N, C-alpha and C positions, 0 to 999 in steps of 0.2 A: 503495501498499500505503500501510496505515496505522500508528498506533502503535500503537494498540491491537493488530495483527495483528505490528507487527515485536516487541513482546514475548509473546506465546506463540509465536513462531516461535523467540526467544530463551534461552526457557524449555525448548522440546522441544533445541533444542539442548548446553542444558546436560546435557541429560540423557544424551544422546548422549557428551558430552562423559567424563561420570563411569561410565557404564555401560561404553566402551573403558577407563578408567582402572581401573577393578574386575577385568575379562578380564585386564589385565596385572601388578596387583597383583592377584593373591590373596584377600587377606588385608583390605588394604581394605573398611571399612563393614560386616560380619554385625557383629550386634546383636543381642541381646536384649531384647527393655521386662523394668521391673525389676518390675515387677504383677503379684501371682500367678497374676492370674485368666486373664492372655495367656498365663502359664508354663505353667500347667496342660492349656493346651492344646492346647502344642506347637508356638506359635507364632512361628517366627521370623521377622524383619522381616530387611532386605540390600536390599543395594545395588540389586539387578539389578531389586527387585519395586519400591524407589522410584524410580528410574529409567523401569520402566516406566508410575507412575502418571506421572509427570510430563511423558512424553513424549509418553505421550498425552493428555494435561492442555493440551503448550501445541501440541500439533500438530491434536493436532481441536480447539483453539480458537484458532487460527489461520484454519485452513479453514472453521470455522461463518463468523467473522465476516466472510471474502470473500467469504464465498458469501450470507449475509444482510445483504450491502450496508447495516448498520449503523454509525456512529457513535456518538462519546460514550460514556458510561452503557449506553445498550444494547446495545453493543458487546460493553464490558464481559460484562454477564451475558451476553448467547448464545455468547460466547467461554465465561464457566464456566461452563456447561451443560453445552454440549457437552464443552466441555474433561474435565469429571464423564462423559458418559456413554461417554466412550473413555476415559478411562484408569482405571476401576475394572475391568473387564474385560482392561485389558494387563497391572497391575499383578498382579491373579488369576493370569494367564496365566501370568509374570516366576515367580511363587510356584509354582504347580505346576511347573514346570519344573525351575524349582532344587531343588522336593525331590525332583522324579523321579532327576535328575541326581544328588544325593545319596545319595539310598535306591536308587543301585542294586546290585544283587548281585553279585559277583566272585566268578569261582572264590579258590580259597583258594592262600598265597602258598606255592609249591614249597619244600619243604625237603628236604637231605640224605639225612633218613632216606625217607625215601619212593621214593628209590632200589630199598631195597631188595625184591627181588622178580622188578626188573628185567629184560629180558632184552635180548642185543646182541651184538656182534660182534666179536672179537678183530681191528682191523683193523693194529697193533705187535707182533707175536711176541714174547707174557708168556717172560721167560729164565726159565732152572731156579734153586732157591736163591735167592729171595723177590724178586727183578729187578720194576723196572717193564716192562710194557709200558701198548699203549695198546688200549678196545675203546672202538665209539661208542651211545651208550644214545639211547632216547628220552627227554626230560624233558620233560616239562611240554609236550610237542607236539611238540619241535625237535631234528631231529638233535645231539647234544653227547657229543665224545670226554675221555674220563676218562683218565686212568692209574690205572692193575688193575695188583694184585697177585694170586697165583695159587698153591694150592697145589705144583702141576709145571707144566711147561713145557707153555705152548698155543702152537699151530703158529697163523698167519694165516690170517681165513676160519671158528675157530673157534667156536659161536654158546655163550654162555655165559651164566651165570646172580646179580644182583648176589647176594652174602648179609652182605656187610657195605658199611659206610661209615668209615674210619679220618677220614678227611678231606673238606672240601668237594669239592677236585677229586679224589681220588682214592677205587678201589672197590675189595672185594677181590669175584675172581669165582669160582664152579667152574662147567667145563664141563657144556650139557644134556643132552649126552648120552655114556660111553664112549666113548673114539677108536674109530676101523676102525681095523684090521690096513692100511700102505699095500699098496697091490693091484701086486706086481710082476709078472713073467711067470710064475712058479712059482705065485703062486697064484690067477691067472688061469686055467693049467691047470691044477691041483688043483679048482678050482670048474666048470670047464666037464665036467669027470670026473664027478665027484660030483653033475652033473643031471642 
């Protein structure tokens, strides 16, 4: 292996080191060129783009020098040409990948006000007189328990609707349907006679 090949491999290895550092320490290497012409196009150069180019240049140049079996200045020329051919597409691809990840649309951040109108179920009885109970709601796609207050007592298992959010961990609820009268033996007999 020639010194020219080792130099190109060293460039490739340096690019891998800088890329791994940029992944570990997120704020390293993100900068913009001050020229207005580049800034107007929204062109941002970052360490992943630079690492992609240098890595392609180094590893592509090393492969070309070894495959061409050249030495001296002709090896450097072959390595540089092959490195450019390999480095430019890798830099472009790294730039597209960074732009795609940076501009990725995401869901809105959940807010407490988004709970108003949510339906849930009482999982810990809500006592009379403004006491706290617990309800289970689906919040941002996840089932979550919230402390709950209601105008009156609510039994375990009652379906509720959130009408207010006084704090991020508590809600005001109202039953979805008026509670049905308990079915005792007399109520069952009355129901059967009426049908």
